[in-house]
C-alpha positions in Angstrom: 1.6 -6.5 -14.8 5.3 -6.9 -14.9 6.3 -9.4 -12.2 9.6 -7.7 -11.3 7.8 -4.4 -10.8 5.2 -6.1 -8.6 7.9 -7.7 -6.6 9.6 -4.4 -6.1 6.4 -2.8 -5.0 5.8 -5.5 -2.5 9.3 -5.3 -1.0 9.2 -1.6 -0.8 5.7 -1.7 0.9 7.0 -4.2 3.5 10.1 -2.1 4.2 7.9 1.0 4.6 5.6 -0.9 7.0 8.6 -1.9 9.1 9.6 1.7 9.4 6.1 2.8 10.4 5.9 0.1 13.1 9.2 1.3 14.5 7.9 4.9 14.7 5.3 5.5 17.4 2.1 7.2 16.0 -0.6 7.3 18.6 -3.7 9.3 17.5 -2.9 13.1 17.5 0.8 12.1 17.8 1.5 11.1 14.2 4.0 13.8 13.3 6.9 11.4 12.9 5.1 8.9 10.7 3.7 11.8 8.6 7.3 12.9 8.0 8.3 9.3 7.2 5.6 9.0 4.6 6.6 12.4 3.0 10.2 11.1 2.8 9.1 7.9 1.2 7.2 9.7 -1.5 9.8 12.4 -1.9 12.6 10.0 -2.6 10.5 8.5 -5.4 10.0 12.0 -6.9 6.3 12.0 -6.2 4.9 15.5 -5.5 2.9 15.4 -2.3 1.4 17.7 0.3 0.9 17.6 4.0 -1.8 19.2 6.1 -1.5 18.6 9.8 -0.4 15.0 10.0 -2.2 14.0 6.8 -0.2 13.3 3.6 -1.8 13.3 0.2 -0.7 13.1 -3.5 -2.2 12.8 -7.0 -1.1 10.8 -10.1 1.4 12.6 -12.3 -1.1 13.0 -15.2 -3.9 14.4 -13.1 -6.7 15.8 -15.3 -9.4 17.9 -13.7 -11.9 16.8 -16.4 -11.7 13.2 -15.3 -13.4 11.6 -12.2 -11.2 10.8 -9.2 -10.7 7.7 -7.1 -9.4 8.1 -3.6 -7.1 5.5 -1.9 -7.2 6.2 1.8 -6.0 4.6 5.0 -4.7 5.8 8.3 -1.2 5.8 10.0 -2.3 6.4 13.6 -2.5 3.6 16.1 -4.1 2.9 19.5 -1.7 2.5 22.5 -0.4 -1.1 22.8 -2.4 -3.6 24.7 -0.8 -4.2 28.1 -0.7 -8.0 27.4 2.0 -7.5 24.7 4.9 -10.1 25.1 6.9 -8.5 22.2 8.2 -5.0 21.8 5.2 -3.3 20.0 7.7 -1.0 18.1 10.0 -3.8 16.9 9.1 -5.0 13.4 10.0 -8.7 13.8 9.2 -11.3 11.2 8.5 -14.8 12.4 7.0 -17.7 10.4 5.8 -15.3 7.7 4.2 -12.9 10.2 5.3 -9.3 10.6 4.7 -8.3 14.2 4.3 -4.8 15.6 1.8 -2.2 16.7 -0.3 -1.0 13.7 0.9 -3.8 11.4 -2.6 -5.1 10.9 -4.6 -2.0 11.7 -4.0 -0.4 9.4 -0.4 -0.4 8.3 -0.6 -3.3 6.0 -3.6 -1.7 4.2 -1.8 1.7 4.0 1.4 0.4 2.4 -0.6 -1.8 0.0 -2.6 1.2 -1.2 0.6 3.3 -1.5 2.2 0.5 -3.6 -0.9 0.4 -5.8 -0.8 4.2 -6.2 2.9 4.0 -7.2 1.9 1.3 -9.8 -0.4 3.8 -11.6 1.4 7.0 -10.8 3.1 7.6 -14.1 0.5 6.0 -16.4 -0.7 8.8 -18.8 -4.0 7.3 -20.1 -6.1 6.5 -17.1 -9.8 7.0 -17.3 -9.8 8.1 -13.6 -7.4 10.2 -11.6 -6.0 8.5 -8.5 -5.6 10.4 -5.2 -3.7 9.0 -2.2 -4.4 10.1 1.3 -2.6 8.7 4.4 -4.5 10.3 7.2 -4.4 10.7 11.0 -6.8 10.3 14.0 -8.9 7.5 12.6 -8.7 5.5 15.8 -10.3 8.3 17.8 -12.6 9.6 14.9 -10.8 12.9 15.3 -11.5 16.0 13.2 -7.8 16.3 12.3 -7.8 13.3 10.0 -9.8 12.6 6.8 -12.2 15.5 7.6 -9.3 18.0 7.7 -7.9 16.5 4.4 -11.0 16.4 2.3 -11.2 20.2 1.6 -7.7 20.0 0.0 -8.7 17.2 -2.4 -10.6 17.5 -5.6 -14.1 16.2 -5.9 -14.0 12.5 -5.2 -16.2 10.1 -7.1 -15.3 6.9 -5.2 -13.0 5.8 -2.5 -11.3 2.6 -1.3 -10.7 2.8 2.4 -8.0 0.5 3.7 -9.0 -1.5 6.7 -8.3 -5.2 7.5 -11.1 -7.1 5.9 -9.1 -10.1 4.5 -9.5 -8.4 1.1 -13.3 -9.0 1.2 -15.6 -6.1 0.4 -17.2 -4.3 3.3 -20.0 -2.5 1.4 -21.9 -1.2 4.5 -21.1 0.0 8.0 -23.2 0.6 11.0 -23.3 4.2 12.2 -22.1 5.1 15.7 -24.1 7.5 17.8 -23.3 8.0 21.5 -26.2 9.3 23.6 -25.8 11.2 26.9 -28.9 10.6 29.0 -29.9 12.3 32.2 -32.6 11.4 34.7 -33.8 14.0 37.2 -35.3 13.4 40.6 -35.1 15.3 43.9 -32.4 15.0 46.6 -33.4 13.8 50.1 -32.2 11.9 53.1 -32.2 8.2 52.5 -33.0 7.4 56.2 -36.2 9.5 56.1 -37.5 8.2 52.8 -37.2 11.7 51.3 -36.7 12.8 47.8 -37.3 11.3 44.4 -34.5 8.8 43.4 -33.1 9.6 40.0 -31.4 6.2 39.8 -34.8 4.5 40.0 -36.0 6.7 37.2 -32.9 5.9 35.1 -33.4 2.2 35.7 -36.8 2.2 34.0 -35.3 3.8 30.9 -32.2 1.6 31.0 -34.5 -1.4 31.0 -36.3 0.0 27.9 -32.9 0.3 26.1 -32.0 -3.2 27.2 -35.2 -4.8 25.8 -36.3 -2.5 22.9 -35.6 -3.7 19.4 -35.7 -1.3 16.4 -37.9 -2.9 13.8 -36.0 -2.5 10.5 -33.4 -5.3 10.1 -30.8 -4.8 7.4 -29.9 -7.8 5.1 -26.2 -6.6 5.3 -25.9 -5.2 8.8 -28.7 -7.0 10.7 -30.6 -5.2 13.5 -29.5 -1.9 15.1 -28.2 -2.2 18.6 -28.4 0.0 21.7 -26.2 -0.7 24.8 -26.0 1.2 28.1 -22.3 1.4 28.9 -21.8 4.0 31.7 -23.9 5.1 34.7 -23.1 7.6 37.4 -24.5 10.2 39.9 -22.9 13.3 41.1 -23.7 12.3 44.7 -21.0 10.3 46.5 -22.7 10.2 50.0 -24.3 6.9 50.9 -27.2 8.5 52.8 -28.4 11.0 50.1 -31.0 10.2 47.5 -29.4 11.4 44.2 -31.2 14.2 42.3 -29.4 13.5 39.0 -28.4 10.2 37.4 -26.5 10.2 34.1 -25.9 7.3 31.8 -24.4 6.7 28.3 -25.9 4.7 25.5 -23.8 3.3 22.7 -26.0 2.9 19.6 -25.0 1.1 16.4 -27.5 2.0 13.7 -28.0 0.2 10.4 -28.4 2.0 7.1 -32.2 1.7 7.2 -32.5 4.4 9.9 -31.3 8.0 10.1 -29.9 9.1 13.5 -32.8 11.6 13.7 -35.4 8.8 13.3 -33.7 6.8 16.1 -33.6 9.8 18.5 -37.2 10.5 17.8 -38.2 6.9 18.6 -36.1 6.9 21.8 -37.6 10.2 23.1 -41.1 8.9 22.7 -40.4 6.0 25.0 -38.1 7.3 27.8 -38.5 10.0 30.4 -34.9 10.9 30.7 -33.2 13.8 28.8 -31.5 12.5 25.6 -28.7 14.4 23.9 -26.6 12.9 21.1 -22.9 13.5 21.7 -22.1 13.5 18.0 -23.9 12.5 14.7 -20.8 12.5 12.5 -20.3 8.7 12.2 -23.4 7.8 10.2 -24.2 4.4 8.6 -23.1 3.9 5.1 -24.0 1.6 2.3 -22.6 1.1 -1.2 -25.1 -0.1 -4.0 -24.3 -3.7 -5.0 -24.6 -2.7 -8.7 -21.6 -0.4 -8.3 -18.9 -1.2 -10.9 -16.3 -1.8 -8.2 -18.5 -4.3 -6.5 -19.0 -6.1 -9.8 -15.3 -6.0 -10.4 -14.7 -7.5 -7.0 -17.1 -10.3 -7.6 -15.3 -11.1 -10.8 -12.1 -11.4 -8.8 -13.7 -13.9 -6.4 -14.3 -11.4 -3.6 -17.4 -11.6 -1.4 -19.3 -8.6 0.2 -20.6 -8.1 3.7 -21.8 -5.5 6.1 -19.2 -4.4 8.7 -20.2 -3.9 12.4 -17.3 -1.5 12.9 -16.9 2.1 11.8 -14.1 3.7 9.9 -13.3 6.9 8.0 -15.7 5.6 5.5 -18.4 7.0 7.7 -17.0 10.5 7.2 -16.9 10.4 3.5 -19.8 12.2 1.6 -19.2 10.0 -1.5 -19.4 6.2 -2.3 -16.7 4.2 -0.6 -15.7 0.6 -0.2 -13.8 -0.7 2.9 -11.3 -3.4 1.9 -7.8 -4.3 2.9 -5.3 -7.1 3.8 -5.3 -8.4 7.4 -7.9 -9.5 9.7 -10.1 -7.2 11.8 -10.0 -9.8 14.6 -6.3 -9.0 15.2 -6.9 -5.2 15.5 -6.0 -3.8 19.0 -4.8 -7.2 20.2 -1.5 -8.0 22.0 1.3 -9.0 19.7 -0.5 -7.7 16.6 0.7 -9.1 13.3 0.0 -9.3 9.6 1.2 -12.1 7.2 3.7 -10.9 4.6 1.7 -12.9 2.1 -1.4 -10.9 3.0 0.4 -7.7 2.0 1.7 -9.2 -1.2 -1.8 -10.4 -2.1 -3.4 -7.1 -1.1 -1.2 -5.1 -3.4 -1.9 -7.5 -6.3 -5.7 -7.5 -5.7 -5.9 -3.7 -5.3 -4.1 -3.3 -8.6 -6.4 -5.8 -10.3 -9.4 -4.0 -8.9 -8.2 -0.6 -10.2 -7.2 -2.1 -13.6 -10.9 -2.9 -14.1 -12.0 0.7 -13.6 -9.1 3.0 -14.6 
């Protein structure tokens, strides 16, 4: 790899990230950053397309007869933490840290993947095609992001999903399934000991969720988890026994269970009505014998199971989550990423891809 070209890629990536930070891009409001990304690619004579707020491109010598690797990350952000002491939209560099909303999650990953795409863009003899997708709505798991983009892409054989993992390999993710539970009783006057209290019925089931442990423990992701996070009744009067009590259960399921298996187990143990809000964000796992994992190990990377979900969960093909930055900084006040992390991320992404393309 030519050191001058690497330096140029790194500087351009950091410049792009500063522009992205300065441009608000809350989920479903990414129009301006999508335009910014189009301009960045366009000024480099890279043919690209946009669907909604998603931008994608393919290497110049794309060949339909070859398999395709997807490089994907997102350009939407959450809203700034109220404890910010810095302007979240001011890309300030201090002590080697680039501060700003979305710098770590996942701007650093996105610009590093874009730089890696540029590195391979003109190469004529790749064994794989390379597709780039900068997508929207990841932070809200919206349907206008990667899911909206995939129909416009060719068949994907493998993906690298840019999320801050300190450039270690997240080979598995827990699935996220939210359950809406309803306990039914009978309304009555509290003073006359009437009715059948739906809260008391709900409490029995909530206690089951609190204490029950799904048996299968993943070596990568550990046990599955179920947490009751919301409880409410429609009744607001203090003297009326509530007929209906609703509560929400956040479940994080390892790769050893399907969502359908978990729902079946739950319904056998509780009396409340259980309805999954969504089953889109399923657990994922990448075989450790996959060539990209072997390549990462050769480059000194480690692998682990991630407790958080990403767009990897929405991909119906093998995908590795990996990127510069630290997940612990995501959504925090005064979010930042080290410039050195971006520089290393670009170099490592390129080394990874060199081993397979």
